N, C-alpha and C positions, 0 to 999 in steps of 0.2 A: 360340458353339461349334457346329460342324457335327455332325450325327448320325454315329455310327460306322458303318463298313461291316461286312459279315458276318464278314470275316476278323478284324477288330479285336475284335468281340464274342466270337468263338470263342477267340481268344487269352486273353481274360479268363476265359472259362469254364474253359479248360484249367488256368489258374493256380489258380483257386479249387478245382477238383476235386482238384488235386494236394495240397491241404492236408488232412491227416487229421483234425485237430481243428477243428471248426467254432466253437469258442470262441476260436480264434486271432485275434489282432488283424488279421493280414494277410488272413485270409479275409473279414472284415467290411469291410476297406478296399477290397477288390475288389468286394464287393457294392455298397457305397456309390458306387464309381466307375461301375459299370454303371447304378445308379439315376440318377445325375446325367447321364450321357451320354444315356440314353434313346433315343428314336428307334424307328422301325418295326422295324429289324433287331434291336434288343435285345428288344423285345416278342415278336417272332416266335420268337426263339431261346429265350426263357424259356417261352413257351407250349409249345414243342416239348419242352423239358426236363421239363415237368410231365406229359408222357405217357410218359416213359422208365421202364423197369422198375426201374432203380436208384433206391433211395430218396434217395441223396445227390444225384442229378441233380434229382429232384423238389423236394427241400428248397431247393436253390440257386435253381431257378426261382421258387419261392414267395417266398423271401427277397428276391429282386430285384423281383418284381411287387408286393410289399407297399407299396413307395414309389417306384415307377418314375416318374421325372420329377416328384418331389414339389415341387421348386422352381417348377415350371410349372403347378401345380394338378392334377397326376395326370391327364393327358389320355388315358391308357389305362384309366381306371377301368371304363368300360362293358365293355371287352373282358376285363379281368382278373378282375372280380368273379365271373362264372359259372365260370371255370376254378378259382378258389380254392374256391368253394362246392362244386363237383363233387368235388374232392379231399377236402374235409371229410366229404362224404356217403358216399364209397365207399372211401377208402384205409384199409388195415388196419394200416399201420405207425404206431405211436404217435409216432415222431419226426416223421413227415410231418404228422400231425394237429396236432402242436404248432406246426409252421411254418405250417400252413394257417390255423389259428384265430388265430394271431398276425398273419398277413397281413390277415385280415378286420378285426382291430382297427385296424391301421395304415391300412386303406383308408377307415375312418371313414364307413361307409355303413349306415344302419339297415335296408336290405334284407337284410343279413346276419344280422339278429337271430335269426330262426328257426333258422338253422344253428348259431349259437353256443349258443343255448338247448339245442339237442338234445344237446350234448356236456357239459352241466353235471354229469351223473352218471357220466362216463366213469371206468372203474376206474384209469386211469393218472393219477397226481397231476400230472405235467407237463402233461397235456392240460387238467386242471381248472384249473391255474395259468394256462394260456393263456386259458381261458374267463374267469377272474377279471380278467385284465388287459385283455381285449378288450371285455367287456360294456359298460363305461361309454361306449365309443366308438361302439357300435352301438345303444344303448338308445333313441335318439331324444330329442326335446325337445318336450314334457316326457317324461321317461323312461318307457318302457313298464313297467307294474306287474310284469310277469313278469320283467323284468331285475332290478328291485329285489328281488323275492322270491328269485331265484336267488342274488344277491349275499349276501343275508341268510343263506341256507342255507350258502353257501361260507365265511362268516365262522366257521362251526362245523366246518370241515373238519379232518380228522385231520392234514393236512400244514400245517406252520407257514407255508410260503411262500404257500400258497393262502389261508390265513386272513389273512395280512398284506395281500396285494393286494386281496382281497375287502373287507377293512375299509377300506383306502385308497379303493377305488372307491366304496363306500357312503358313507363319511364325508366325503370331500373332492371326488371327481370328480362325483358326482351331486348335483344340487340338489333333494333330497327331504327333507322334514322332517315326520315324523309319529311317533306313539308306537311303532310297530313298528320303525322305523329306529333311534330312540333306544334302544329296548330291546335291539336287537342290538348296538349300540355299547357300551352299559352292560355287556353280558355279556362283552365283550372287555377291559374295563378292567384286569383282573388276569391277562390271558393269560400263559401261561408263556413266550411269545415276546415279548421287549421291544418289538420294532418294531410288532407287532400291537397291543399295549397302547397304544403311543404314538399310532398312527393312530386308535385309538378315542377317545383324549383329544382329539386335534385335531378329530375329527369332531363331538364333543359341544361343544367350545369354539366351533366355528364356528356352532353352533346356539344359542349363549349359554345352555347348560344349566348352571345353577349347581351341579349336583352334582359338577362336576369342579374347582371353585375350590380346594377344600382339597387335592386331589391335585396340581394344578399348583403350588400354593404349596409343598407339601412337596418336590416334585421340584426346583423352582427353588433350594431351599436346599442341594441336594446339590452337592458340589464337581465332580462329573463329569456334570452335567446334559446331556442330549442335546438335539439341535436340534429334535426334534419337540415337546418341552415348551416351548421358546422360541417355536416357531411357534404352539403352542396358546395361550400367553399373549397373543400378538399377535392371534390370531383373536378372543379374548374381549375384548380391549381394556379390561381392568379395572385401575384405578389401584392397587389393592392389590398388584399384582405389581411395581410400579416399584422399590421398594427392592431387591428381588432382582435385577432386570434391571440396575439401576445397579451393583450389586456385581459382576455378571458382566462388565460393561463395564470396571470398574476392574481386574479380574483379567486382562483381555485375552482373554476367552473366545473372541471371534470370530477371533483370530489362528490358532487351531488347528482351526477348523471350516470345511469347504468351502463352507458357505452363510453367508458372513460378514455379508451384509446383513440376515439374519433378526433379529439382535439389535437393530439400529437400527430396523428396521421394527416390532418388538414394542414398543420404548420409545415410538416415535411413536404407535402405536395406543393404548397405555395412557395416554398424555398427552391424546390428542384423542378417544378413544373409537373403537369399530370403524367408525364412519361415515367415517373418513378414507380408506378404500379407494375410496369412491364419488366422491371429489373429483376 
């Protein structure tokens, strides 16, 4: 595929900006098309958009830069990172900050950690959500302790979406196991938001914490058990869950779940033990 010329890129920009709702599927289809096309013309156009007064223009530029030529290893990372960091540091529009911090997460570069950390106490919940989703991708390996501590703090956020994603990041995305992390996950076991509680159960199961065995057993016995509980059973790989998992199989549970392979994976893990993942 040859890189697009400036006129082709401008036509895509005009189409995207003509869409009022950025949640519209067509908007993101255009964003993804520009990301795939890539090329110097696309990068330069997005860099220019990030300097425009209109926040809709800046958001579009950020959304494309977030994964520009991702299929080719993001060749414009070095040029894109300072642009995104700069907007995180100086832009006063919350919606632009959400796009910027999200872009940092998609760029997957730990040099962005300081910037993401600086937005952890932002008054806007959407910005804090962006921080929660991006932190695991910029925390480094092993994860920076400051990233871990901020995720722990965000698991207590007043906003349920922030708590959900922070708990997911802490419990599943980061490979950190200590008493403080487990304590934060335990605090979310009975969260008023079901997804947050489910992520906490998965995180503790992945750490083989036996305090969730009874909860998983009780939840597996429910007729409308969610996929996070099935995932947790597989993470733990405990044979005591097998009767319940087989019952779900007999009921055709996986036919109605978008993650159909999770049930078979959980059964296999409980038959062979959690070590099966390393085979």
